[in-house]
Every structure is written in C-alpha cells, then in structure tokens.
KEROVO-927006 format. One record per residue (C-alpha): residue in three letters; x, y, z. Coordinates in steps of 0.2 Angstrom, whole numbers, plus 2048, in hexadecimal, padded with zeros to 3 digits. Layout:
ALAXYZ/...
//
This chain:
MET801802800/LYS8088117FB/GLN7F781C7FD/LEU7EE82080C/ASN7DE82A80D/ILE7E283681B/SER7D083E81A/VAL7C983D82A/LYS7B983F823/HIS7BA830818/ASN7C1825825/LEU7B382C830/VAL7A6822824/ILE7B2810826/GLY7B281383A/LEU79E814838/LEU79E80582E/ILE7AA7FC839/GLY7A17FF849/PHE78F7FB841/TRP7977EA839/LEU79E7E5848/PHE78E7EA852/ILE7837DE847/PHE7917D0847/ALA7927D0858/PHE77F7CF85E/ILE77C7C4852/ILE7897B6852/LYS78F7B9865/PRO7A07B5860/PHE7A67B2873/ASP7937AD879/ASP79579F887/GLY78379E88A/THR7837A989A/ILE7807BB891/ASN76D7C2891/PHE7667CC882/LYS76B7DF88D/ALA77C7D888F/TRP77F7D387D/PHE7777E4877/LEU7847EF883/ILE7927E487C/SER78E7E586B/PHE78A7F886D/GLY79A7FB878/PHE7A57F186C/SER79F7FB85C/ILE79F80C863/MET7B280886B/ALA7B7804858/PHE7B0812852/LEU7B881D85D/CYS7C981585C/TYR7C8814849/VAL7C682784A/LEU7D3829855/LEU7E081F84B/ALA7DB82A83B/LEU7E083A843/ILE7F0832848/GLN7F382B837/LYS7F183C82E/SER7FB844839/PHE80A838835/HIS805837823/GLU80884A822/ARG81984B82A/LEU82083D822/GLY81683E811/LYS81882E80D/TRP80D81D811/ASN81480980F/VAL80F7F7814/SER8197FA825/LEU811809829/GLU7FF803825/ILE8027F3831/THR8087FE83F/ALA7F780983D/ILE7EC7F783D/PHE7F77F284D/LEU7F4805855/PHE7E2803851/HIS7E27F385A/VAL7EB7F7868/LEU7E080586B/TYR7D07FA86C/LEU7D67ED875/ILE7DA7FC883/GLY7C8805880/VAL7BF7F487F/TYR7C67ED88F/ALA7C37FE897/PHE7B17FD891/TYR7AF7E9896/LYS7B77EE8A9/SER7AA7FE8AC/PRO79B7FE8B5/ILE7907FA8A6/LEU7967E98A4/ASN7A17E68B3/GLY7AC7D78A9/GLY7B47CA8B5/TYR7C17C68A8/SER7D37C98AD/PHE7DE7D489F/SER7E57C589A/GLU7D57BB897/PHE7CC7C888E/PHE7DA7CA884/SER7DA7B787D/THR7C77B1882/ILE7C07C3878/PHE7CB7D0870/ILE7D27C2864/LYS7C57BC85E/VAL7BF7D085C/ALA7CE7D3853/LEU7CF7C6846/ILE7BD7CB843/LEU7C27DC841/THR7D27DA839/PRO7CC7D4826/ILE7BF7E0826/ILE7CB7F082A/ILE7D67EB81C/LEU7CB7EA811/ALA7C27FA817/ARG7D3803815/ARG7D67FB805/TYR7C68037FD/LEU7C7813807/MET7D78187F9/LYS7CA8187EB/PHE7C58297F4/ILE7D58317F2/PRO7D18427E8/VAL7DB8417D8/LYS7E784F7D7/ASP7F18577CA/ASP8048547C8/VAL80A8647CE/LEU81D8697C9/ILE8288757D2/ILE83887A7C9/LYS8448847D2/GLY85388B7CC/GLU8638937D6/ASN85A8A07DC/LYS84F89F7EA/LEU8438AA7E1/ASP8468A07D2/ILE8368947D3/LEU82688F7C9/LYS81A8837CE/ILE80F87E7C2/LYS80486F7BC/LYS80E8607B3/ALA8028617A5/ASP8058737A4/LEU8168717A0/VAL81987178B/CYS82C87478C/ILE83C879792/SER84A883789/ASN85B88978B/ALA86089978E/GLN87289C793/ASN87289B7A6/TYR85F8997A7/VAL85288E7A1/GLU843894798/ILE83488C79E/PHE82488B792/TYR814886799/THR80188A798/GLU7F68947A2/ASN7E589879E/GLY7E889278E/LYS7F389C78A/LEU80889A789/GLN8128A2795/SER82489F797/LYS8318A57A8/LEU8428A37A9/ILE84B89A7B5/ARG85E89B7BC/SER8628867B8/SER86987B7AB/LEU85F8727A1/LYS8678617A6/LYS8628667B8/VAL8518697B2/GLN8508597AA/ASP85984D7B7/ASP8498557C3/PHE83B8517B7/ASP8408427AF/PHE8328417A4/LEU83784E799/VAL83E849787/GLN84C851781/ILE84B85876D/HIS85A86376A/ARG866867775/SER85F87677B/HIS84E87077C/LEU845864788/ILE830860783/ASN82485B78E/PRO81C84C783/ILE80B84D785/HIS80C85E77C/PHE81185776C/LYS80885B75D/SER80F85674D/TRP81D859743/ARG820869739/ASN82E86172E/SER83D856732/THR84586273D/THR83686B745/ILE829865752/ILE81986E756/LEU81486E768/THR804876771/GLN80788976B/ILE81A889767/GLU82588275B/LEU83887975D/PRO846872756/VAL84B85E754/SER85C85B755/ARG86184974A/ASN86884375A/TYR857843764/LYS84D840754/ASP84B82C758/VAL845830769/LEU83983D763/LEU833831755/ALA830822763/LEU82382B76E/
//
C-alpha cells in the first residue's frame, strides 16, 4: 500500500460502518456466548463494543493523518503499524468498558484478552483491511504540479505538469514555456538545461537547446521542425529518432 486516504470524513464513515457491522455480528452471532448472558447484557456488550470500535477508529484516523502529513508517505509497514495501533487502542477501550459498572465483567485482563478480545480481533481485522483498501478509491485525484527552481531564491515557477510545453536554453538561464488560460507564457530562470532534465525525467530532448513535454507534441512541420502547442522548435538529427519513437 503506497497510498493512504487521510480524509477524516471518509474514515468517519468507515468507522461508523465498522461499528455497525460489529454490533450486528456480535448481537446475532454471539461469538463468545457461554449460555449465561441474557438479552439485555448482550445488547449492552454489542453496543459498547461497537461504539468503542468507532471511537478508536476515529482516533486512529486523526493519528495517522498527523503522521502522514509529517512523513509525506505511506507504506506497508506503516499500514500494519496503524492496524496494530487500532487493536491496542481498542483493547484498552473495550476492557475499560468491560470492567466498568455497566458490565462489571469478572475476567482478568489476561482472561479477557484470550477469551474475548482475540475473537473480536479476528473478526474485525479482515473487515478493517478491506475497508481501508476501499477507502483509497476516494482519494481525490490531484493534478501533478511541477515546482521548477533556479539558483536564486526568487527563481521559482509552480505550474501543472500538463501546462508545461517546453524548456529552452538561454545562456545562463532556461526559458520555460507554459500555457496559462489558453495562452502561451514564458519565464526565465537561472539554471541549466541538464539540471532541469535531471529533475524532470519525463521531458524529451529534441535539440541541444530544447526539451519538450511530449504531451504537447502536435506534428512535424518538416523534417527538421516540429509543432508544439502554440510554438515551433527545431529538431537535431541526433535526437530525431527519439522523437519519432513517441
């Protein structure tokens, strides 16, 4: 898993669904019933365990959002840690509820863990994994944004990847051509063409002085010139084969 849906709103819905599913499952299936628990007690157990699952999942959503924003990434190890953390939080929460005056449970912590919690965890874990994978479908799709920086602190241009047309060498500078509101714009930044190409490997070199964004390639004007969005550029013989392969 390389993505994480950090939306608290989306995770809140998943928390509600997990809590509701746990209530229905516990109340109907009664996975740890020993035949001595009456209707009222089962309702309180099912309701309390489901509410605690919801609250713990919401707390997990807030914690993981904070970590994701700090790290700027997510991976399988972090995902496993998050699910483990949920179970730790849930164990503490449901045991506190179990020992509260509402239920006044008689099991010790170790007995509660082995007799009740493990069964609940086995029930919940697959549901949580599937729900979190499903959440990724609701991650908003953002336009790729490029941040092109020069040697000077003020040399910076932030544009959408799709708006970048080409970059040309201009002595100690590079001239960046991009579209804005349907019109071709340009900006000089103190940098080198090689550095820009190293930073953005999707660019295609067509000339020792020109890099292009291949999505803006339109057609050939002739054997040595190509037409891009609102601009034409020369093509060197050394780079012609690369362009023909697009």
